[in-house]
Structures are given as structure tokens and as C-alpha cells.
N, C-alpha and C positions, 0 to 999 in steps of 0.2 A: 693427280699428284699432290692437290692441294691439302691441308691440315691433316697430314699422316705423317708418321716418324720416318725420318730419312736418315741413312747413313752415307759417309763419304768414302771412299775409295779410289786408290788412285796412286802417281808419282810423280815427284816433284825431281828435276833433272838440275843440278846446280852448273854453274859455269865451268866448275873446276872438273867436271867428269862424274861427281857423285849422285848416284839415284837413290833419293828417300822415299820408302813405301809409306803411303799414308791410308789408313783403316779407322775411323771412327763411327762409333755408333753401333757395333755390332755384340761388343761384351758388356754384359748386363750392367757394369759399372759406367760404361763409357755415356756421355750425354748423347743426344740425338739431335736433329735439325729437322726444320718443316718449313712450309710453302705458305703462307698466311692464305684464307679465304675470305672472301666477302662476307658480311654477316647477314643473316638471310632478311632482317628488319630494313637493309639498304640495298637490297637485290633486284627490286620490282624490273628494273631494265634487264638485268643481268639474265632473269628467268625467262625473258620474252624471245632469247637468242637460240639459236641453233646451239646443239652440244658441242659442236667440235669448234665453237666462237665465245663458248661462255666464260672462257677463261683465256685473255690475252697471253700470247706466247711471251712477250717479253716481260709480262709481272710473273714470271716462274722464279723470281729471284728466293734464293735460300735463306733463311733469317739463321744467323750462325752466332750471333751475341748481343747482348744488351746492356752490358756493364761498362761504365766508363772508368778510365785509368784513374786513378788517385794522382793528381799533381800537388808535390808538396812546393811551399814558396807562393810567388806572383805569378810564375808561368802560367800561362792559359793555352790549353791544347785546342786546336781546333775542332780535332774530329776524336773525341776522348774514348769513345766506343772502340772504334778501328783502330786506334793506339794499343788498346788492351789485348784486342782480338790477335793483332800482329805481334805483341809482346809476348802472349801464349806461345805462338805457333813457332819464334823464333826461340822460346827457352825448350820447348818439347822435341822440336824438329830441327832446329837450326836453319831455319828458311826466311826469307825476310820477302816482302811484298814483289820484288821484282821477280824472284822467282818464278813467279805464279805466271810468268810469260812462257817458261818453258815446264809447264806442269799439264797433267792428263788427270783431270779430278771426277770423278763418277759420282752420280748421285742417286741412290737405290733405295728402295724400301728397307726399312731397318728391322733386322729380325731374321731366325733362323726358319727354315721352311718346318713345318707342322703337320704331323699325322693329322687327316681330316674323318670326320663321322664317328658313330660311335663303333663302329665296326673297324675303325681305323684302317679301312680299305683306299684309303687316298691321301695323297702328298699336296698340302696347299704350301704354296712357296713362291716368290718372284723370278722372273727370266728362265722360269722353264722352258720357253721358247726362246733359247734351245738349247739351254743346258742339259734337258733330260735326254735329248739326243747324242750330244756330244760326250755325255758321261757314259751312256751305254756302250757309247761306240771306241771309246777309248779302254772301258774296261775289257770288252769282248776282245778287242787286239791284245792286251796284254795276257789274256787267260787263253789264247791260243798258243801252246806251247811249238808247236812245227807247223809249215805250210810247204805244199809243192810250187806254188807261184809266190810272186813277190806282192806283199799284201801292204797296204799304207791306209792308216788313218788320218785324213786331211782334214783339220780345224781352221775354218776362214770367219773373217768378220766381214761387217758392214753389209749384210745379207738384205738388213730393212731397207737400205737407201741404195740399192743398184748393184751390191758387192765390187764397189769400186775401191780405188786405193790399191797401196803395197800389201796390206792385209787381208784384202778382198778376192774372191773368185777370179776376176776379172784381171787379175795380177799375172805376171808371167812366174810365179814363184812355183808354181807344182812344174810345171812342164820344164823349168830350169833346173829343177833338184832331181828330175826323172833323167835328164839329158847328163847330168854330172854322175850319177850312179850307172849309167848306160857306159859313158865314157871310160869310167874305172872297170867295168867289167868287160871293156876291149870290144865294146859294141856303139861305138862311137858314129855319128852322121845324123844328117836330118831326116833321112828318108826311113833309117831304123828309128828314131826317134817316135817318125809320124805313126809307123806301122805298130809300135809297142802300145802307143795311146789309144789308138784304134780297137787294138785287140784288149783293151781292158774291160773290166765289167765295175759297177760302181753301183750302189747303194746311196743315195741322196738323203742322208737323215736329217729329215725336219717334220716338227711337228704338224699334226692333221685339226680340223676343227671337231671336237667331240659332239654329238649331238645332245641339243640341250631342250628339254620339254617345254622350258618356257618361253622357248623360241623356235618352236616347232616348225613355223611356216617359212623359216629361214632355211632349210633344210629339206632335202630330198631323200625321205626317212630309208628308202629301200637302198640306198647307195651311200649313206652315212657313216662316220665313224662312232661306233657305241662304245662308252667306257666300259672297259672289263672283258671285251672280247678279244684284245691280243694286238699285235703289233700291224700297223696301217700299212698298205699298201695302194698308192694312187699311181694307176697307171698315166694319167695327167693331171696337171692342176690348172691355173691359168684363170681369165675372166671370160664370160659370156662363153662359157666352153672350154675351149682350149687355147684361146689367146693368149701368146705371150710365155707358152710353157713348153716343157719337154713331153713325149709321147713316146711312152716305152713299147717297143713291138709286142706281137705275141709271142716269139719264140722265146725271147727272154723271159717274157712272164712267168711261161710255162717252166723255164729252167729256175726261175727264184721259187715257184710253186714246189715242185720237186723236192730242191734243199730244204725248203720249211717243212714239209710233211716228212721228209726223212729224217729230220731232226724233233720231229714232235712239237712244231713250235706253232701256237695258237695265233693266227693273224686273220685279217679282214680288209676286204679292200672297199675303198670308198673316194668319194669326191669333195671337195672342197664346198660344201654347201651347194644352193639350188642354183642352176644354171644365171638365173637372171639377179641374183641376190648380192651379187660383187663379185668376189674372186681373190685369187692371190697366187704367188708363184715361188718359186724354190732357186736354188742355184743349178739344180739339175741341167736345162737346158745349156749353161757355159760350158759345162764337160762333154755333153752330146755334140758340141761343135766339133771335138776331137775323132767323132766317130764311134767313140765306146757306146757300149750298152749302159744305160741309167734308169733306174725308177727311183719316185720319191717314197720314202720309207720312214716312218717314225711313230709317236705315241701321239695318241688322241688327248687333246687339252681343250680346258672348259675355260672360259673366260680369258682367251688369248688376247695378250698384250695388255691386259689390266694389270694393276698393282700387283693382285695376286692371281697365279693361276695355279689350275686343278688338274693333276693327272692319278690315274689308278694306278697302284701299286703293281697290278697284275700285269698290266702293259708293261709297264718300266720292265719288269723280268722278262717279259716275253720278247721284246725287245732286244735286251741284252741276250738272250737266247739266239736270236734270228742272225742277229749280226755276227755273232760267233761263229755259228752254223756257215753263214755266208762266205767270211774269211778263210774256213778250213776248206770250204770245196769249191768256191766258185774259180 
């Protein structure tokens, strides 16, 4: 995150109930921001640290200004740079320093996604884990004109820190929403709700690790997600094999295969790297607790969690096709 152009996105909520949207750094005429890096000439101690400790977390302060406010007369401002910064915010957004107490500002890499490669076959962009799956899921949902069963695209937050909070998958939002719908349909009651959830089918839409020849020893090539080979299905994820993961049953995987083949969707099955190399999980296990059929499904990504991630256009399109076919038939 250091020494790279950054943009600010978020909201500031004022005490009077007004919500002000903030987006600075995305328009070509906008200024950008950055976190400074230690110059290499003074970094002898830093270079000896493991990568995870090279930059102290508390040193990730974003530089947002450097020009002091001009003071007329004999008055002296104790923090003139801060004063000018707050003056700019007050003029542009109508917010003051205390309003930051009720603000949610995210710092992200500045700049739009770009086509990558001479053949333009790939997409380079930040946050594709998991915007690439959220986008294809929503696009598929909107493009299915009619369904025989209730279809839901559920977008949730906080997956990287345990799916916690009111916007995470461990909240009761989804369960409560289904209960409300069933109540309106005249199907109220705890038992009917449990039966409906248990008889549901789901694709847990999340990215998988694309095979990288530069780090081939981190993958088991026979079971790796290869860029350009279509939508990924992970029967199970987890660490050291299946630890901490959902595991889709064979009957459900056979149904998914049939749906994809019928719709002409290119797909591949894969694991998240070699068994002893690390691992990772998704929200699939949380939905599986209702008893529903769940399998991990998504797009292969290079440089997952880096500032800029890479996907293949063909995989993105096949994900859209696969999600659309699943919604129409499953």
C-alpha cells in the first residue's frame, strides 16, 4: 500500500441525518493520496524483516495535504496544514472535523480497471476479489426474465475477517428476509422456514487462486484453476485439506455439472493451492449450516489480495453464463 496512488471513497453522516458521499481520486482531474515509504538508503533494518512485518501497521497514515493556510495579521495557527485541509473539506463537502466520528472512508488504489496484455485478454483492477463475482452474479440475476423457483442474489460484506457484523453472512439478515417473504406468502412458521432453507441450492460465488507459473511450487497443477479455462468449482476449500471449509456432496456436484453442460458453460474443478501451502475459505460453510446444498464457484485470479489483481475476460464471461444457467434451472 505504500508509495502508490490512492483514492478515498465513503460516506460522512452528519448529526442532522444528512449523508454525504465522498469520492476523491478517481476522476483524472482529482488529486490522489499516498502512504509514504522509507527510502532504500535508510532501510537496512527494514530489509531484514519478514515481508509481513516490513511496514508497521500503525505507519499506514495517508498523506492528504501539505500546504499551510495563509494567516492574515498577527494571529498564529498552531496546525496550519490541518487548518487548510479542514477548510477545503468544509467548502467542498460542508463537513467539519467532528463529522469524521461518524464517517466511513475507505482508501483504495486510484484508477480504473484496465485491459491487460497485447491481446487484451485480461483485466487488471483492484478489488476483483470479490467484485468480479458480485458483478457477474448480479448481472446474471437481472438477465433471467422468469424463474420457476424463488431466486436470490445475496451480496454480503466482511468475508475476509470472518463474515461478522450486521452486513456479514453470520448475521440473521438473510434468514429474516426469507421469513418475511414466507410470511407474506402465507407460509409462516419456524418449521416451514427451516424446510425452505434446507431445500435451497446455492453457488457460493468467490474467486479461486489462478495457477501462476512463477510460483508453480505453491500449486498442485492437476487440481489448479487455470486462467482462461472457465468458471471454477471448488468442491471444498480450507486449510491443510478441508479444515474450516464446506464440502459439497457428490449428488449436488453432479447436478451442477449437468446444468453447466446443458448451457454450454466452460468450467473447471480446482483446489486452492497445494495442501501444505496454506489455504483459505469462503462463506459456503455458513449457508451449509441450514442444510442447503452449497458449492464454491467463481473466477480464477492472479495476485489475489494484491493492490491490483488479474482476471481473464473469458472466465468472467463464463461465470456470468454459469450463474445465469444456475438461476434459471437449479
